[in-house]
C-alpha positions as CSV (number, residue, x, y, z in Angstrom):
1,X,0.2,-0.1,-0.1
2,X,1.0,4.0,-1.1
3,X,2.0,5.2,2.1
4,X,-1.5,8.2,2.1
5,X,-0.5,11.1,4.5
6,X,-1.8,11.4,8.4
7,X,-2.0,13.4,11.7
8,X,-1.1,11.4,14.8
9,X,-2.4,13.9,17.9
10,X,-3.9,12.7,21.1
11,X,-7.3,12.1,21.9
12,X,-10.1,13.7,22.6
13,X,-13.8,13.6,24.1
14,X,-15.4,14.2,21.1
15,X,-13.5,10.5,19.7
16,X,-14.9,8.5,21.9
17,X,-17.7,7.3,19.9
18,X,-15.5,6.7,16.8
19,X,-12.8,4.8,19.7
20,X,-15.4,2.4,20.5
21,X,-16.4,1.9,17.1
22,X,-12.6,1.1,16.6
23,X,-13.1,-1.7,19.7
24,X,-15.7,-3.3,17.9
25,X,-14.1,-2.9,14.9
26,X,-10.7,-4.8,16.7
27,X,-12.8,-7.3,18.7
28,X,-14.3,-8.9,15.1
29,X,-11.5,-9.0,14.2
30,X,-9.9,-11.5,17.0
31,X,-13.7,-13.1,16.9
32,X,-14.1,-11.7,19.9
33,X,-17.3,-9.7,19.9
34,X,-18.9,-11.7,22.1
35,X,-16.7,-10.2,24.8
36,X,-17.4,-5.9,24.0
37,X,-19.4,-4.6,26.5
38,X,-18.0,-0.9,26.4
39,X,-19.6,1.9,25.3
40,X,-19.2,5.3,24.7
41,X,-20.0,6.2,27.8
42,X,-18.6,3.7,30.1
43,X,-15.4,4.4,28.2
44,X,-15.5,8.5,28.5
45,X,-14.9,8.6,32.5
46,X,-11.6,6.5,32.3
47,X,-10.0,8.7,29.3
48,X,-11.3,12.2,30.5
49,X,-12.8,12.0,33.7
50,X,-11.9,13.2,37.0
51,X,-9.9,10.4,37.3
52,X,-8.1,9.3,34.1
53,X,-7.1,5.9,34.2
54,X,-6.3,5.5,30.6
55,X,-5.2,7.5,27.5
56,X,-5.4,7.6,23.8
57,X,-3.7,8.3,20.3
58,X,-5.5,8.5,17.2
59,X,-5.1,8.3,13.7
60,X,-6.6,10.6,11.0
61,X,-6.5,10.6,7.2
62,X,-8.6,13.0,5.6
63,X,-10.0,14.1,8.7
64,X,-11.3,10.9,10.0
65,X,-10.4,9.0,12.5
66,X,-9.1,5.2,10.9
67,X,-7.0,4.0,14.3
68,X,-6.1,4.4,17.6
69,X,-4.1,3.4,20.5
70,X,-5.2,2.7,24.4
71,X,-2.1,2.7,26.6
72,X,-1.6,3.8,30.3
73,X,1.1,3.6,33.1
74,X,2.1,0.4,35.1
75,X,4.8,-0.6,37.2
76,X,7.8,-2.6,36.9
77,X,9.2,-3.6,40.5
78,X,12.3,-5.3,39.6
79,X,13.1,-2.1,37.4
80,X,11.6,0.3,40.4
81,X,10.2,2.3,36.9
82,X,6.7,3.0,35.7
83,X,6.2,1.4,32.2
84,X,3.6,1.8,29.2
85,X,1.2,-0.6,28.8
86,X,-0.4,-0.1,24.7
87,X,-4.3,-2.3,26.0
88,X,-5.1,-2.2,21.9
89,X,-3.7,-0.8,18.7
90,X,-5.9,-0.7,15.4
91,X,-5.8,0.6,12.2
92,X,-9.0,0.0,10.1
93,X,-7.6,-2.8,6.9
94,X,-8.3,-0.1,4.7
95,X,-5.4,1.9,6.0
96,X,-2.6,-1.4,7.0
97,X,0.7,-0.8,5.3
98,X,1.1,2.6,5.1
99,X,2.9,3.5,8.3
100,X,0.0,4.1,10.8
101,X,0.5,1.0,12.8
102,X,4.4,1.3,12.7
103,X,4.2,5.4,13.3
104,X,1.6,5.1,16.5
105,X,4.3,3.0,17.8
106,X,6.7,5.0,17.6
107,X,4.9,7.5,19.3
108,X,4.2,5.9,22.3
109,X,7.4,4.3,22.1
110,X,8.8,7.9,22.3
111,X,6.2,8.4,25.2
112,X,7.7,6.0,27.5
113,X,11.1,7.4,26.5
114,X,10.0,10.8,27.5
115,X,7.9,9.7,31.1
116,X,11.4,7.8,32.0
117,X,9.2,4.4,31.6
118,X,11.5,1.1,32.2
119,X,9.2,-0.3,29.6
120,X,6.8,-0.4,27.0
121,X,4.3,-3.3,26.8
122,X,1.9,-5.3,24.9
123,X,0.1,-8.8,24.2
124,X,-0.7,-10.4,21.0
125,X,-3.1,-12.6,19.9
126,X,-0.6,-16.3,19.8
127,X,-2.1,-16.7,16.2
128,X,-1.7,-13.3,15.1
129,X,2.0,-14.4,13.2
130,X,0.9,-10.7,10.6
131,X,0.9,-8.9,13.8
132,X,4.2,-11.1,15.3
133,X,6.5,-10.3,12.8
134,X,5.9,-7.2,12.6
135,X,6.7,-6.2,16.1
136,X,9.8,-8.4,15.9
137,X,10.8,-6.2,13.4
138,X,10.7,-3.0,15.7
139,X,13.1,-4.9,18.2
140,X,9.9,-6.5,20.4
141,X,10.7,-9.6,22.1
142,X,7.8,-11.8,21.7
143,X,8.2,-13.5,25.8
144,X,6.6,-17.4,25.4
145,X,7.6,-18.4,28.8
146,X,4.9,-15.4,30.5
147,X,1.1,-16.2,30.1
148,X,-1.5,-13.5,31.4
149,X,-3.7,-14.1,34.3
150,X,-7.0,-12.6,34.5
151,X,-10.1,-12.8,37.1
152,X,-12.7,-11.1,35.6
153,X,-16.7,-11.5,36.2
154,X,-18.3,-13.4,39.2
155,X,-14.3,-15.1,39.8
156,X,-13.4,-11.4,40.2
157,X,-16.4,-11.3,42.5
158,X,-16.2,-14.0,44.6
159,X,-11.8,-12.8,45.3
160,X,-12.8,-9.3,46.2
161,X,-15.1,-9.7,48.8
162,X,-14.8,-10.8,51.8
163,X,-16.9,-13.8,52.8
164,X,-17.0,-15.4,49.1
165,X,-13.8,-15.7,48.2
166,X,-14.1,-18.8,50.5
167,X,-16.5,-19.9,47.6
168,X,-13.3,-20.3,44.9
169,X,-10.8,-23.9,45.0
170,X,-8.3,-24.4,47.5
171,X,-4.6,-24.3,46.7
172,X,-3.2,-27.1,44.8
173,X,0.0,-27.6,46.7
174,X,1.8,-27.9,43.5
175,X,0.6,-24.1,42.5
176,X,4.0,-23.2,45.7
177,X,6.8,-25.1,44.5
178,X,9.5,-23.5,43.3
179,X,9.9,-23.5,39.7
180,X,13.9,-25.5,40.5
181,X,15.7,-26.6,43.5
182,X,17.9,-23.8,43.1
183,X,14.6,-21.5,44.0
184,X,14.1,-23.8,47.7
185,X,15.1,-22.9,50.7
186,X,17.8,-24.5,52.9
187,X,15.7,-26.4,55.0
188,X,13.4,-28.4,52.1
189,X,10.3,-27.1,54.2
190,X,8.2,-25.7,51.0
């Protein structure tokens, strides 16, 4: 695809509806539409309310928003520094291959550097070989030894509510067994 003129800018409150529409397009691409419950009204306070917890950058072509990146600050205890976590990046199919995705990631990497972050991280679906290849070409390391852990819905309510957490299954002893003999306590006790 030929490179087209585009503009990157911080998202504004007037962009929330189009960002939600792009989130829905992304979910359809990822075959996860059944999980989408976000609405403009539910997203708006998290981006532009009194205590925003996330930020977004949008890309415009000919005055139309055609891509977005939504991100937030996390923290690395090992580095003792904040990090930038990219929750989602999406470029509409008609605008892929022209440098927009690269520009969004470079913009966020520059933000991470400006903010003194020690890391810029995101997740990628294991079946998305094109994205994995693209990210690796940018210098990203796909970390196969790490897995995402998520607690949501009823499980989150049970874990986060006193008394309800007793409904959770007990931890298996193997969950607390050291990964290697080198990390086992000297006494040999678990």
